[in-house]
C-alpha positions as CSV (number, residue, x, y, z in Angstrom):
1,M,15.9,-20.2,148.8
2,L,14.1,-20.0,145.4
3,T,10.6,-21.2,145.0
4,T,8.1,-21.2,142.1
5,H,4.4,-21.8,142.8
6,D,3.5,-23.3,139.5
7,N,4.8,-23.5,136.0
8,S,2.8,-20.6,134.7
9,S,3.6,-18.3,137.7
10,L,6.3,-15.7,137.5
11,F,6.2,-15.3,141.2
12,K,9.5,-16.1,142.9
13,K,10.7,-15.6,146.5
14,L,14.4,-14.9,147.0
15,R,16.4,-14.2,150.1
16,I,18.2,-11.0,149.1
17,N,21.4,-12.0,151.0
18,F,21.8,-15.2,149.0
19,I,21.7,-13.4,145.6
20,S,25.2,-13.4,144.2
21,K,24.6,-12.3,140.6
22,A,21.6,-10.6,138.8
23,Q,20.9,-11.4,135.2
24,P,18.5,-9.9,132.7
25,T,15.2,-11.8,132.5
26,T,14.4,-14.1,129.6
27,T,10.6,-13.8,130.3
28,E,8.5,-11.9,127.8
29,A,7.0,-8.7,129.1
30,K,3.3,-8.7,129.7
31,H,1.1,-6.2,128.0
32,F,-2.4,-4.8,128.4
33,H,-5.0,-5.9,125.9
34,A,-5.4,-4.0,122.7
35,D,-8.6,-2.4,123.9
36,H,-6.8,-1.1,127.1
37,T,-9.7,-2.2,129.4
38,E,-7.3,-3.6,132.0
39,K,-5.2,-0.4,131.9
40,I,-8.3,1.8,132.3
41,K,-9.6,-0.4,135.1
42,A,-6.2,-0.1,136.9
43,E,-6.0,3.6,136.4
44,R,-9.6,4.1,137.8
45,Y,-8.7,2.0,140.8
46,L,-5.5,3.9,141.5
47,T,-7.4,7.2,141.2
48,N,-10.2,6.1,143.5
49,I,-8.4,4.0,146.1
50,Q,-9.3,5.2,149.6
51,S,-7.6,2.8,151.9
52,P,-5.4,-0.3,152.0
53,F,-8.6,-2.3,152.2
54,S,-10.0,-1.0,148.9
55,D,-10.8,-3.8,146.4
56,M,-10.5,-3.3,142.7
57,E,-12.6,-6.4,141.9
58,T,-15.6,-5.5,144.1
59,S,-18.4,-3.0,143.3
60,T,-18.8,-0.2,145.8
61,Y,-21.7,0.1,148.1
62,R,-23.0,3.0,150.2
63,V,-22.7,3.2,153.9
64,L,-24.6,5.8,155.9
65,I,-23.3,6.8,159.4
66,K,-24.8,9.1,162.0
67,V,-22.1,11.1,163.7
68,S,-22.8,12.6,167.1
69,K,-22.4,16.3,167.7
70,E,-19.4,15.7,170.0
71,V,-17.3,14.5,167.0
72,A,-19.0,16.2,164.1
73,R,-16.4,18.9,163.9
74,Y,-13.7,16.3,162.9
75,F,-15.9,15.1,160.0
76,K,-16.5,18.6,158.9
77,S,-12.8,19.6,159.0
78,K,-11.5,16.8,156.7
79,P,-12.9,13.8,154.9
80,Y,-11.8,10.5,156.3
81,L,-12.2,8.8,152.9
82,K,-12.3,10.4,149.4
83,S,-16.0,9.4,149.0
84,Q,-17.2,11.1,152.2
85,Q,-20.2,13.3,151.8
86,I,-22.1,15.1,154.5
87,V,-25.7,14.5,153.6
88,E,-27.5,16.3,156.5
89,T,-26.7,18.4,159.5
90,S,-29.3,18.0,162.2
91,K,-30.5,20.8,164.5
92,D,-28.8,19.0,167.4
93,G,-25.4,19.2,165.6
94,S,-25.2,15.6,164.6
95,L,-24.4,14.7,161.0
96,L,-25.4,12.0,158.5
97,V,-22.4,11.0,156.4
98,T,-22.1,8.6,153.5
99,Y,-19.2,6.7,152.1
100,E,-18.8,4.5,149.0
101,I,-16.7,1.5,150.0
102,T,-15.8,-1.9,148.7
103,N,-14.9,-3.6,152.0
104,D,-16.3,-3.2,155.5
105,M,-12.7,-2.7,156.7
106,E,-12.6,0.6,155.0
107,I,-15.2,2.0,157.4
108,I,-14.6,0.1,160.6
109,P,-11.4,2.1,161.7
110,I,-13.4,5.3,161.2
111,I,-16.2,4.1,163.4
112,Q,-13.8,2.9,166.0
113,R,-12.1,6.3,166.3
């Protein structure tokens, strides 16, 4: 099975077991723009990616979470995301923790734990 989505697309799906012969491509290689903005953007994304839900096209926003004293030790022992910052430790042992995320699904699994 070989499919092409549109004439300009290079995306093809192949069933590996039906491939009998591989040939070099005749398609030109794609390059970054001369000013390297796409390359810089991709490198920044790969450096800052926090989860499978991170989105390169969306600006980050800050999330503030209050963590109860019963689970505060887990947040102190290791950051759940790269952007985790403990903003405040209350007298009762609870924490205020911030994250910079691009998608709610980055933080929801942490809250569910």
